[in-house]
N, C-alpha and C positions, 0 to 999 in steps of 0.2 A: 528537597535534594536534587544537586547538581550530580546527574551523570555522566562522565568521561570518554563518552558515546560516539565516534567517527561513524566518516561517512567514508562506506570504497565509491572509489571513482568512476564506476561501473553502474553506480549509484545515479551519481547526478546527470550523466549520459543518454540514461534509459530515459529517462523519468523527460529531459530534454527529447528524446526523442517524442515521446508522447505527448508533447507541450506542440511540439509541432505535427503532430496528425501520423506518425511512422506506428506510434502504441496505442492500444488501447486501453490494457491494463500493467499493473507491476505488480505483484507479490515479494517481500521482503522477508528476510530471517536475519537470527541476528550469526555472529561464529562462536565459536563453541567457547569464547571467554567475553561470551559478552559483550565488548569492547568497542561493537565494528560492526553495524550495516548493511551485509550486503543482497545482490538480487540473487532471488532464488527461482524466477521462472518470469516469465513474461508475454504480452499476449497479440502478433501484430492487427492491426489496425481492426480489418471485415474479423476478428476474434466477436463472442458472444459472448454474451453475459453466461452462455452455461460451460461453453468450458474455459472461463472465470472464475466456476468455479467447481468446474471440476479439478479443475492444475491446485486446488486450493489442495493443504495437510487435512487430514482429518485428525490426525491424535496430536496438533502441535500448535501452539498459538504461534503469530503470523500477522506485519501489519501486510496490504496494500490500497491501489492507487487501482481508482479504474474511470472511465472518463464516460459518460451517459451520454444524450441526449438527451433535449428533452421539451415539448411544447408548451409557449405561454398560452396563457389566457386570449392573446390577442391571433393567435394561430400563426405566432410564430418560433421558430426551431435558436434552440441555441445549447449550447455541448457545457457542462458543467462536472471539473472534477473530485471525488469523491476516496474518503481518506477511511479505512479503515479497517477498524482495531479487531480482528479477529481472537478468539482462546477457548475453542469449543469447550462443549460443560465436561466431556469428560476425563479432559485435562486436568493432570494434579498433579505437575508435578512443579522444579522450582522455576525454572521460563516463564508459570501465567501471571509471577508476581512481576517477572524485570519486566514482560514483554507489555504489564499493566502502568509501570510505573517510565519506563523511556516514552509511554503515546507521547505528551505533552511536546520532548523535546525532537519525535521524529517525527512528528506534524510540524513541526516553523520548520523543518528543514526545507521543505517544496511547497514555497511561495505559489499560491497561486490554487492550493485546496480549501475545498468549499466547503466543507461537512465531515464531521467526526463518524464516523457511525458503530 
C-alpha cells in the first residue's frame, strides 16, 4: 500500500534542529484527513525522557523521535536517534490502523533514525 503522505515543512525543520543538537525529542501526529504529518510537540535539548513520556498523548497513536545517549562497552559515549510508533492499548479508533500502515513511510522520511520501537 503506497500512502500519499506529505510532511509539513515544520517536520523537516524540527528534525534538522534535533540533528543539530537543539532538540531532544519530537512527537508527530497526522492532520484530520490523514494525508500530512505534523509536529505536535518537541522538547529542548535539556528535556528528559520523563518529559517526553508526559508529552505523549495517552489516548491517541503517535510517531515520535527521541535521541538517547549510549555508553559503549569500551566506555565511550555516543547518541542514537530512535523512532517510536506509539499506539495505546486502550485506543481502538480508526487512527490505529492508519498509524501502523504509515509507519514505514514515516520512518523512511527521517535519514539517520537507528531503530524503531
